[in-house]
C-alpha positions as CSV (number, residue, x, y, z in Angstrom):
1,M,-37.9,-33.9,34.5
2,T,-39.5,-35.4,37.9
3,A,-40.9,-33.8,41.1
4,R,-39.9,-36.2,42.4
5,T,-37.1,-39.2,43.1
6,L,-37.7,-42.5,41.2
7,N,-38.9,-45.7,42.1
8,L,-36.0,-48.3,40.6
9,D,-37.2,-51.5,40.0
10,D,-35.0,-54.3,39.2
11,S,-34.1,-53.5,35.0
12,L,-33.7,-49.8,36.3
13,Y,-31.1,-50.2,39.3
14,Q,-29.2,-52.8,36.7
15,Y,-29.0,-50.0,34.0
16,L,-27.8,-47.6,36.9
17,L,-24.8,-49.8,37.8
18,D,-24.5,-51.0,33.9
19,V,-23.5,-47.1,33.3
20,S,-22.3,-46.1,36.5
21,L,-20.7,-48.7,38.2
22,R,-16.3,-48.5,38.6
23,E,-15.8,-51.4,40.5
24,T,-12.6,-52.8,40.4
25,P,-12.0,-56.7,40.2
26,L,-10.6,-56.9,43.8
27,L,-13.8,-55.2,45.2
28,K,-15.9,-57.5,42.8
29,R,-13.8,-60.3,44.3
30,L,-14.7,-59.1,48.2
31,R,-18.2,-58.3,47.8
32,D,-18.8,-62.0,46.1
33,E,-17.0,-63.2,49.2
34,T,-19.1,-61.0,51.5
35,Q,-22.5,-62.6,49.8
36,A,-21.4,-66.0,51.0
37,L,-21.8,-65.3,54.9
38,P,-24.7,-65.6,57.1
39,M,-24.2,-62.1,57.7
40,A,-23.8,-60.4,54.1
41,R,-26.9,-57.9,54.7
42,W,-24.3,-55.6,56.8
43,Q,-21.8,-54.9,53.2
44,V,-22.5,-51.6,51.9
45,A,-24.2,-51.7,47.7
46,P,-21.3,-51.3,45.7
47,E,-22.6,-47.7,44.0
48,Q,-22.6,-46.6,47.8
49,G,-19.4,-47.3,48.6
50,Q,-18.1,-45.6,45.1
51,F,-20.1,-42.6,46.5
52,L,-18.1,-42.9,49.6
53,A,-15.0,-42.5,47.6
54,L,-16.7,-39.4,45.7
55,L,-16.9,-37.8,48.7
56,V,-13.6,-38.2,50.1
57,K,-12.3,-37.2,47.4
58,L,-14.9,-34.0,46.5
59,T,-14.6,-32.6,50.0
60,G,-10.5,-33.2,50.0
61,A,-10.5,-35.7,53.4
62,R,-7.7,-36.7,54.8
63,R,-8.4,-38.0,58.2
64,L,-11.3,-40.7,58.1
65,L,-13.2,-42.4,60.4
66,E,-15.3,-45.3,59.9
67,V,-17.8,-46.8,62.7
68,G,-18.9,-50.5,61.1
69,T,-16.3,-51.9,59.1
70,F,-17.4,-56.2,58.7
71,T,-15.5,-57.4,55.5
72,G,-13.9,-54.1,54.6
73,Y,-15.4,-53.1,51.4
74,S,-16.6,-49.4,52.4
75,A,-13.2,-48.8,53.9
76,L,-11.2,-50.2,50.9
77,C,-13.0,-47.6,48.8
78,M,-12.3,-44.9,51.0
79,A,-8.8,-45.4,51.7
80,A,-8.4,-46.1,48.0
81,A,-9.4,-42.2,47.6
82,L,-7.4,-41.0,49.9
83,P,-4.4,-38.8,49.0
84,D,-0.9,-40.8,50.2
85,D,-0.7,-38.9,53.5
86,G,-4.6,-39.7,54.4
87,S,-5.6,-42.0,57.1
88,L,-8.8,-44.2,58.2
89,I,-9.7,-44.9,61.4
90,C,-12.2,-48.1,61.6
91,C,-14.2,-49.3,64.3
92,D,-15.8,-52.6,64.6
93,I,-15.4,-55.5,67.1
94,P,-14.3,-58.8,66.9
95,G,-14.9,-61.0,64.3
96,D,-13.8,-63.4,61.8
97,Y,-14.3,-61.6,58.9
98,N,-12.0,-58.7,60.5
99,A,-9.2,-61.0,58.7
100,T,-11.1,-61.0,55.3
101,A,-10.7,-56.8,55.9
102,L,-7.0,-57.2,56.6
103,R,-6.2,-59.9,53.8
104,Y,-8.2,-57.5,50.8
105,W,-6.9,-54.2,52.3
106,K,-3.3,-55.8,52.4
107,E,-3.5,-57.1,48.6
108,A,-5.1,-53.7,47.6
109,G,-2.1,-51.6,49.0
110,V,-3.7,-49.6,51.6
111,A,-3.2,-51.4,54.5
112,E,-0.6,-48.7,56.2
113,R,-3.6,-46.2,55.6
114,I,-6.0,-48.0,58.1
115,D,-6.1,-48.7,61.6
116,L,-8.4,-50.9,63.0
117,R,-9.9,-50.8,66.5
118,L,-11.5,-53.8,67.3
119,A,-13.8,-53.0,70.5
120,P,-17.3,-51.6,71.7
121,A,-17.4,-48.6,69.3
122,L,-18.4,-46.5,71.6
123,E,-15.8,-46.9,73.9
124,T,-13.7,-46.5,70.8
125,L,-15.2,-43.1,70.0
126,A,-14.9,-42.2,73.8
127,R,-11.2,-42.7,73.7
128,L,-10.5,-40.5,70.9
129,D,-9.3,-36.9,72.4
130,Q,-9.6,-35.4,68.9
131,P,-12.2,-32.7,68.9
132,G,-12.6,-31.4,65.1
133,H,-9.6,-33.6,63.7
134,F,-11.8,-35.5,60.9
135,D,-12.9,-34.4,58.0
136,L,-15.4,-37.7,57.4
137,I,-17.3,-40.1,59.3
138,F,-18.9,-42.9,57.8
139,I,-21.7,-44.9,60.5
140,D,-23.0,-47.8,59.7
141,A,-23.3,-49.7,63.1
142,D,-25.6,-51.3,65.6
143,K,-28.3,-49.0,64.7
144,A,-29.9,-48.8,68.4
145,N,-26.5,-46.2,69.0
146,Y,-26.9,-44.1,66.4
147,P,-28.6,-41.0,68.2
148,A,-25.1,-41.4,70.4
149,Y,-22.8,-41.7,67.3
150,L,-24.2,-38.6,66.1
151,E,-22.6,-36.4,69.2
152,H,-19.1,-38.4,68.7
153,A,-19.4,-37.4,65.1
154,L,-20.1,-33.8,66.0
155,R,-17.6,-33.9,68.6
156,L,-14.8,-35.5,66.5
157,L,-15.9,-33.0,63.3
158,R,-13.8,-30.7,61.8
159,V,-16.4,-27.7,61.3
160,G,-17.1,-28.3,57.4
161,G,-16.6,-32.2,58.3
162,L,-19.2,-34.6,57.1
163,A,-20.8,-37.2,58.8
164,V,-22.8,-40.4,56.9
165,F,-25.1,-42.3,58.5
166,D,-25.9,-45.6,56.4
167,N,-29.9,-47.5,56.6
168,T,-31.5,-44.2,57.5
169,L,-34.4,-45.8,55.3
170,W,-34.4,-49.0,57.0
171,S,-36.1,-50.5,54.2
172,G,-39.0,-48.9,55.0
173,R,-39.1,-50.2,58.5
174,V,-39.0,-46.1,59.7
175,L,-42.5,-45.8,58.6
176,E,-43.7,-48.4,61.7
177,P,-46.0,-46.0,64.3
178,N,-45.1,-48.3,67.0
179,P,-41.7,-50.7,66.6
180,E,-40.5,-53.2,68.4
181,S,-37.0,-52.9,67.3
182,A,-34.9,-50.7,69.0
183,D,-32.8,-50.6,66.1
184,T,-35.8,-49.1,64.4
185,R,-36.7,-46.6,67.3
186,A,-33.3,-45.3,67.3
187,I,-33.2,-44.5,63.3
188,Q,-36.4,-43.0,63.9
189,A,-35.5,-41.0,66.6
190,L,-31.8,-40.2,64.6
191,N,-33.9,-39.1,61.8
192,R,-36.4,-36.6,63.5
193,A,-33.3,-34.8,65.3
194,L,-31.3,-34.4,62.4
195,K,-34.8,-32.4,60.9
196,D,-34.1,-30.2,63.1
197,D,-30.5,-29.8,64.5
198,S,-29.1,-26.3,63.4
199,R,-25.2,-28.1,64.0
200,V,-25.5,-29.6,60.4
201,D,-26.7,-29.1,57.0
202,L,-28.7,-32.3,56.1
203,S,-29.8,-34.5,53.3
204,L,-31.2,-37.7,53.1
205,L,-30.2,-39.8,49.7
206,P,-32.0,-42.6,48.8
207,L,-29.1,-44.9,47.8
208,G,-28.6,-48.4,49.6
209,D,-30.6,-48.4,51.9
210,G,-30.7,-44.6,52.6
211,L,-27.9,-42.6,53.3
212,T,-27.8,-39.8,55.1
213,L,-25.5,-37.0,55.1
214,C,-24.5,-33.9,57.6
215,R,-22.3,-31.3,57.2
216,K,-21.5,-30.0,60.5
217,L,-21.8,-26.0,60.8
């Protein structure tokens, strides 16, 4: 028994992966290809992708929305966990990495489930006139807009639906007392606001760089 979350050193983290990660060869190839890119830090950890897929199955989600897709690793994890009639809308901006995502989705046989919309995410979200439509929304995009993404998520989620925010521990930078970074300030504001937000049930997990789960009430 322990009264607090363990600190994972490299050996213990590797053990976690060795005994629990079920990453497919295709996902491993996508992750390796992404790690060669200058923006490789944008990719979720493999155990996060597996956890997102488990959330899709646990919640029986059929209608997913992702804000921030990059090379498509998390989207592939979630889309593969959907039932045959499930769908996923992905919001991202145009970039060379879009082609990587599309290529891997096609190879995995899930491309028909995914609708990639290339525009600033706030514009895409504002155009979604589907209140209460989505079962699960994963948010891993520009951090400065996290508070705004929360409001869109609560509008678009069904009651009982789940909003999941990535990077909410922000490599410890959330502890900075007077951060210069707008991203850091936005994550701090989101975390503080969610603590007392009566619209959601809440849990912040020390998974990856911090993963916050918000269940809409």
